[in-house]
C-alpha positions as CSV (number, residue, x, y, z in Angstrom):
1,M,69.4,-33.5,16.2
2,E,67.9,-36.8,15.7
3,T,67.7,-39.2,18.8
4,P,69.6,-42.5,18.4
5,P,67.6,-45.6,18.4
6,A,67.6,-47.6,21.4
7,V,68.2,-50.8,19.3
8,R,70.0,-50.8,15.9
9,A,70.8,-54.1,14.3
10,R,72.1,-54.9,10.8
11,G,72.3,-58.0,9.2
12,I,72.4,-60.0,12.1
13,T,73.4,-63.7,12.0
14,K,73.1,-66.3,14.3
15,C,73.6,-70.1,13.9
16,F,73.6,-73.2,16.2
17,G,75.4,-75.7,14.4
18,E,73.6,-76.1,11.0
19,V,70.6,-74.5,12.4
20,V,70.1,-71.0,11.0
21,A,68.4,-69.2,13.9
22,L,68.8,-65.6,12.7
23,D,69.1,-64.7,8.9
24,G,70.3,-61.3,8.0
25,I,68.0,-59.6,10.8
26,D,67.6,-55.8,10.5
27,L,65.9,-54.0,13.4
28,D,65.3,-50.7,14.8
29,V,63.5,-50.0,18.4
30,A,63.3,-46.3,19.3
31,Q,63.4,-44.8,22.9
32,G,60.1,-44.8,24.6
33,Q,58.6,-47.2,21.9
34,I,57.2,-50.3,23.2
35,H,58.3,-52.8,20.2
36,G,56.4,-56.5,19.5
37,L,58.0,-59.4,18.2
38,V,55.7,-62.3,16.6
39,G,56.7,-65.3,15.1
40,P,55.5,-69.0,14.9
41,N,57.7,-71.2,17.5
42,G,61.4,-71.7,15.9
43,A,61.1,-68.4,14.0
44,G,64.2,-66.9,16.3
45,K,62.3,-64.6,18.5
46,T,63.9,-66.1,21.8
47,T,67.3,-66.1,20.1
48,L,67.0,-62.1,19.4
49,L,65.8,-61.6,23.2
50,G,69.0,-63.2,24.1
51,L,71.6,-61.1,21.9
52,L,69.8,-58.1,23.2
53,L,70.3,-59.2,26.7
54,G,73.8,-60.1,26.0
55,L,73.1,-63.7,26.5
56,A,74.5,-64.7,23.5
57,V,76.4,-63.2,20.6
58,A,75.8,-63.0,16.9
59,D,78.1,-64.5,14.8
60,S,77.8,-61.9,11.9
61,G,76.1,-57.9,11.3
62,R,76.4,-55.2,13.9
63,L,74.3,-54.6,16.8
64,D,74.0,-51.5,18.6
65,I,72.4,-51.4,22.1
66,L,71.8,-48.2,23.8
67,S,74.2,-46.3,21.4
68,T,76.8,-48.9,22.4
69,A,78.5,-51.6,19.7
70,V,77.9,-54.8,21.3
71,G,81.4,-56.8,20.6
72,R,81.8,-60.5,21.5
73,A,81.6,-60.7,25.0
74,L,78.5,-62.3,26.8
75,A,77.2,-58.7,28.2
76,A,75.0,-56.4,27.7
77,P,75.5,-52.6,28.0
78,E,74.7,-50.9,31.3
79,G,70.7,-49.8,31.3
80,V,69.6,-53.1,29.9
81,A,67.1,-55.2,31.5
82,G,64.6,-58.3,31.4
83,F,64.2,-62.1,30.9
84,V,63.9,-64.9,28.6
85,D,62.1,-68.3,29.2
86,G,60.5,-66.9,32.6
87,P,62.5,-65.2,35.3
88,G,64.9,-67.0,37.5
89,L,63.9,-66.5,41.2
90,Y,65.2,-68.3,44.5
91,P,62.1,-70.4,45.4
92,S,63.0,-70.5,49.2
93,L,63.3,-66.9,49.5
94,T,60.4,-64.1,49.9
95,A,59.4,-61.8,46.7
96,R,61.3,-59.0,49.1
97,Q,64.1,-61.0,49.7
98,N,64.3,-62.4,46.1
99,L,64.5,-58.3,45.2
100,A,67.0,-57.4,48.3
101,A,69.2,-60.3,46.6
102,L,69.2,-59.0,43.3
103,A,70.2,-55.7,44.8
104,A,73.2,-56.7,46.9
105,L,74.4,-58.6,43.8
106,R,74.7,-55.2,42.2
107,G,76.1,-53.4,45.1
108,R,73.4,-51.4,46.2
109,D,71.8,-51.2,49.6
110,A,68.6,-52.9,49.8
111,R,67.0,-50.2,52.0
112,T,67.4,-47.6,49.2
113,A,67.3,-49.7,46.5
114,G,63.2,-49.2,45.9
115,I,62.3,-52.4,46.7
116,D,58.7,-51.6,47.9
117,D,58.1,-49.3,45.1
118,V,58.6,-51.7,42.7
119,L,56.7,-54.4,44.3
120,D,53.9,-52.1,44.4
121,Q,54.1,-50.9,41.0
122,V,53.8,-54.7,39.8
123,G,50.9,-55.3,42.2
124,L,52.8,-57.5,44.7
125,T,52.8,-55.6,47.9
126,D,50.4,-57.9,49.6
127,V,52.8,-61.0,48.8
128,A,55.9,-59.4,49.2
129,D,57.0,-61.6,52.4
130,D,55.6,-65.1,50.8
131,R,58.1,-67.2,49.6
132,A,58.3,-67.3,45.5
133,R,57.8,-71.1,45.7
134,G,54.1,-70.5,46.2
135,F,53.6,-68.0,43.3
136,S,51.6,-68.8,40.5
137,L,53.4,-68.3,37.3
138,G,51.4,-64.7,36.8
139,M,53.0,-63.9,40.1
140,R,56.5,-64.8,39.0
141,Q,56.3,-63.1,36.1
142,R,55.4,-59.8,37.9
143,L,58.3,-60.5,40.5
144,G,60.5,-61.0,37.2
145,L,59.2,-57.7,36.0
146,A,59.8,-56.1,39.5
147,A,63.7,-57.3,39.7
148,A,64.1,-55.8,36.1
149,L,62.6,-52.4,37.4
150,L,65.3,-52.4,40.2
151,T,67.7,-51.6,37.3
152,R,65.8,-48.7,36.3
153,P,66.5,-49.9,32.6
154,R,66.6,-47.5,29.7
155,L,66.1,-51.1,27.4
156,L,63.5,-53.6,28.8
157,V,63.6,-57.1,27.0
158,L,60.5,-59.5,27.9
159,D,59.9,-62.9,26.6
160,E,56.3,-63.9,27.3
161,P,55.5,-61.2,30.2
162,S,52.0,-61.9,30.2
163,N,52.1,-65.7,30.6
164,G,49.8,-66.7,33.3
165,L,48.4,-63.3,34.5
166,D,44.8,-62.6,35.7
167,P,42.8,-59.4,34.8
168,A,44.6,-57.5,37.5
169,G,48.1,-59.0,37.1
170,K,47.6,-57.8,33.2
171,K,46.5,-54.5,34.3
172,H,49.3,-54.2,36.5
173,V,51.9,-54.9,33.8
174,H,50.2,-53.0,31.1
175,G,50.3,-50.0,33.3
176,V,54.2,-50.3,33.9
177,L,55.2,-50.9,30.7
178,T,52.9,-47.8,29.3
179,R,54.2,-45.6,31.8
180,L,57.8,-46.8,31.1
181,A,57.6,-46.1,27.5
182,A,56.0,-42.6,28.4
183,D,59.3,-41.9,30.3
184,G,61.5,-42.4,27.4
185,T,62.5,-46.4,28.1
186,A,62.3,-48.7,25.2
187,V,60.5,-52.2,25.5
188,V,61.2,-55.1,23.2
189,L,58.6,-58.1,24.2
190,S,57.5,-61.2,22.2
191,S,54.3,-62.6,23.2
192,H,51.7,-64.9,21.6
193,R,49.1,-63.1,23.1
194,M,48.1,-60.6,19.9
195,D,45.5,-58.6,21.7
196,D,48.4,-57.7,24.4
197,L,50.4,-56.5,21.6
198,E,48.0,-54.6,19.8
199,A,46.9,-52.9,23.1
200,L,51.0,-52.1,24.0
201,C,52.9,-52.2,20.8
202,S,53.4,-49.1,18.5
203,E,55.4,-51.2,16.0
204,V,56.1,-54.9,15.2
205,T,58.5,-56.9,13.7
206,I,56.9,-60.9,12.4
207,L,60.0,-63.4,12.4
208,A,59.6,-66.4,10.2
209,T,62.7,-69.0,9.7
210,G,64.8,-66.5,11.1
211,R,64.0,-63.7,8.8
212,V,62.1,-60.2,9.0
213,V,58.8,-60.6,7.3
214,F,57.2,-57.3,8.2
215,S,58.4,-54.5,10.6
216,G,56.7,-51.2,11.2
217,P,53.6,-49.9,12.5
218,L,50.6,-51.9,13.0
219,S,48.5,-49.3,10.6
220,K,50.8,-50.2,8.2
221,L,50.2,-53.8,8.8
222,A,46.7,-53.8,8.8
223,A,46.8,-51.6,5.1
224,E,49.3,-54.6,3.7
225,N,47.4,-57.1,5.0
226,R,45.1,-59.3,2.7
227,E,41.4,-58.8,3.0
228,L,39.7,-59.3,6.3
229,D,36.7,-60.4,7.4
230,Y,34.7,-57.5,9.6
231,R,32.0,-58.0,11.9
232,L,29.5,-54.9,11.2
233,L,26.5,-54.2,13.5
234,T,24.3,-51.5,12.2
235,S,20.9,-49.8,12.9
236,D,19.4,-51.5,9.7
237,P,21.1,-54.6,8.7
238,P,18.9,-55.3,5.4
239,A,20.1,-52.1,4.2
240,A,23.5,-52.8,5.2
241,R,24.0,-55.8,3.7
242,E,22.4,-54.5,0.3
243,L,24.7,-51.8,0.5
244,A,27.6,-54.2,1.2
245,A,26.7,-56.5,-1.8
246,G,27.1,-53.0,-4.3
247,T,30.5,-51.7,-2.8
248,A,33.2,-52.2,-4.9
249,G,35.6,-54.8,-3.2
250,V,33.4,-55.8,-0.4
251,H,32.1,-58.9,0.0
252,V,29.6,-60.4,2.1
253,V,30.7,-63.4,4.0
254,G,27.6,-65.9,4.4
255,S,24.7,-65.4,6.1
256,A,23.9,-62.6,9.2
257,A,25.0,-63.9,12.4
258,Q,23.8,-63.0,15.8
259,W,26.8,-60.9,18.1
260,R,25.7,-60.0,21.4
261,G,22.1,-60.2,20.8
262,A,21.9,-57.9,17.7
263,E,22.1,-59.1,14.1
264,A,25.8,-58.9,12.4
265,L,26.9,-58.5,9.0
266,V,30.1,-60.0,8.1
267,V,32.1,-58.8,5.3
268,R,35.6,-59.7,3.7
269,A,37.5,-56.3,2.4
270,L,40.6,-54.5,2.0
271,V,40.3,-51.2,4.0
272,P,40.1,-48.8,1.7
273,A,37.1,-50.7,0.4
274,L,35.6,-50.9,3.8
275,D,36.1,-47.1,4.3
276,E,33.9,-46.7,1.3
277,L,31.0,-49.3,2.7
278,V,31.1,-46.8,5.8
279,A,30.6,-43.8,4.2
280,Q,27.7,-45.1,2.1
281,L,26.5,-46.2,5.1
282,V,26.7,-42.7,6.8
283,R,25.3,-41.1,3.5
284,D,22.2,-43.4,3.8
285,G,21.3,-42.6,7.5
286,V,22.3,-46.4,8.4
287,A,23.9,-46.1,11.7
288,V,27.6,-47.9,12.2
289,R,27.3,-49.2,15.9
290,E,30.4,-51.7,15.8
291,L,32.6,-52.5,13.0
292,A,35.6,-54.9,14.3
293,P,37.8,-57.1,12.5
294,V,37.0,-61.0,12.9
295,V,40.4,-61.9,13.3
296,S,42.9,-58.5,14.1
297,P,45.6,-57.6,11.2
298,L,48.1,-59.0,13.4
299,E,46.7,-62.5,14.2
300,A,45.6,-62.3,10.6
301,A,49.2,-61.4,9.4
302,F,50.6,-64.4,12.0
303,L,47.9,-67.1,11.0
304,A,49.0,-66.6,7.3
305,L,52.7,-67.0,8.1
306,T,52.0,-70.3,9.9
307,E,49.9,-71.2,6.7
308,Q,52.8,-70.7,4.4
309,Q,55.1,-72.5,6.5
310,E,52.9,-75.6,7.0
311,T,52.2,-75.5,3.1
312,G,56.2,-75.0,2.8
313,R,57.2,-78.3,4.3
C-alpha cells in the first residue's frame, strides 16, 4: 500500500490584494524526505511556508498535510512545527527557560519534555542557561530548531535555517535534519544557500513569481539544465584539452586555469557529452583527478531564473 505524502498541494493560489503570491502551485513532499524551496526574493517561498504552518490559508486549491485536508482556519494539523522569518524567542529568558515556556504552553511538564535532549541535538548545551538576548543569529536559529523538535514533528518547516551558522552550528543542524528524515519526518526548507540544499535535499522545487518552474530530484535538474561549466583536473592537461576539443558537445572555455596549484581545464557541456569525454580520457590513460561544476546545477538554474526575471521586466 502506497504511503501517503506528508504534503500534497494542488492548484494552490494566494493573493494579497492585487499581488498574486502563489499562482496554481502543485507540491508533493514524501514522508522522510528533505525538500528544498528555491527562488528569487518575492517568488512566493515564504507565503508557501506560511500555508504549511497554518499561518495563512489559501484562496483556492487543495492542501493536504499529514493526510488531513487543511480548511479555512488558521491552524496546522497536529505534528507540524517550524518557523518563518526566524524563530520567536523571549530575549530575557535563557535557552532552557524558553523551551520550558513552550512546553508549558503545550501543557507538558518541563521536567519530562526532553529539553536537555533537544538542546544537545542542536549543540546548545553549553549555553543552555544563558539569556537569549545575547545569542548570535546562528544560535537563535538553533534554539528555534530545538523548540520545533520539542513537539516531535512529523513535518518540519524551516525558513533559512542556516542563517548565521558557523561550521560547527551547520554540522549540528545538518545532522539533526538528516536524522529526522531517516526516522520518517518530512522536512521542507527554504534557503538561498545552494550548498546546503544540495547537501541535504533529495528533491527541490524552484518558484518564480508565484509559480513552480521545476520540481523534482536534483539529478533531473542537472539533466534538464542548460550547459554547465565544469572544472577538470587530469594527469595530462594538454591531452585532456585535445580530447575535449574533439568531443562532440564539449566546448573548451578559455585557457587553462590554476586550481589548487594544478593546471585545470574548464569545459562547457551537457551531462551526456561530459560522460563521453570522461570515457575517452579513461580509454586514453588520462587520469581524472577532479571533475566538478564551476557553478552547481541548482545555482545555475537559480541564476538562469533570475536572469529571465531581469530581462522580462
